[in-house]
C-alpha angles and dihedrals in degrees: 000000000000092000093050091048090049091050091049090050093049091048091050089050091052090050090049092051091046090052090049091050090052093053109065123195106265120218114192106209109195127186139149105235128089122265092245094062123092091259092047093051091047091051090053090048090053091050091051095047093044090056092046098046095044091043091236097314090117127047117192115202112200118207116190134190099023092303093153105022138008119255095264095044100053099081092052090047089055094048090050091048096243086126124022103207139032137171102204124175113265091248089070093073095066094069088046089061099256096109095166089083089068088078084087090061094059109117119249094357092128120050096189145347093275091061091044094052092050084067103035095047096034137075095285092056093048092049091052093052092052090057089069095065094082086061093056092259132122116207114216108173149336119248124196126227098170148251119314130238133190125252130188141149089253129057119277115205104131133027090255089066088072095052114125093002120135103235123190115230138168117257100281131130088210092055090046089055091044091057093045089052089067095038097258127140108239115220117193110215140158114260092237091060099050101090094055092043090054091045094052097039096246084132128021100213149340146212119243145148105260092247090062092045090053103039092046089047092234088141087071090066100034119075098191135042124181116195099225098148084203099151143022128242116196141145140229116220105222138176137197101270096216091051093047095047089050094058119102111267093242091052091050091051092051092047090049088056091048089051092050091053093045091048093053089049093047094051094044095053099041096082093038092051092049093048091049092046090052090056090049091051090051092049092050090069090212098101127045109223119211126188110202121228119249090260093048093050090048088055090057090046094051090049095050109033093076084073087076092066093044091054097050092098092052103040098029125260092235092056093051092046092049089056091046089053094050094052102028094243115171113186092184091060094069 
């Protein structure tokens, strides 16, 4: 009797383990950009690597273009645990109360990707990610999209060409001040609404990395693009902290490795994707592309860098100065 009961118990245990093996941990990864953008491709890479490294114990479901939640709802959905992972733009953390992230919105603060990565992969970047934990969020990595350029239906060669224009921006006090610095009228709008707003004239222009301009077909409704590279657009990959902390230690380790691989991939392809998108925009013949001279770009820089000083009270002077120190930025040298 005892042996039969033992065998029944063992058999039931085997069935239970088999059932567990058939039901992977699901991570809903929600974001608002198309799959064919650098962020979209990196999200798919993470999903693939997560499945491989955990041997199928984790399934990452990637939802693009506000499939699950609208732009403004995603952060709340993450905090409530309705989704487990997001990769929001860094401007999203200001409204959440972690205003230090808005240092990435400051115009002309980064000259190139090397300067940028000194911050995102260094002590400053790590310190910023830890500030999210009080909000129930764990920060895992920074992903690049690229440097932003201005587009309009009229030429843009000097800062005055932006005066009086209604320019779409993300919700960011820094970006609002940036647009006012060149006389523009900042218009906060969800990313998914931009194409129609440009098409109907609700806004006159926008600022975007070229990959966004191309994949969202904004170049079809913008006659002029000036490659100013005046600002950075990037993302922080974040997870619900309670969910992450509740994962088995070995799973977390494997997912950390998957994220490291996806991050390297994301940041390698960002510049390539933007360069390729620029060529596609040129070949379309729908948008005239202008590359400003060194003097013209300096004029934009001089007009917009004073925003750094104005935003010290919001972002934190010490945060801005720590970035300056890491990259050797000297605003007084302009």
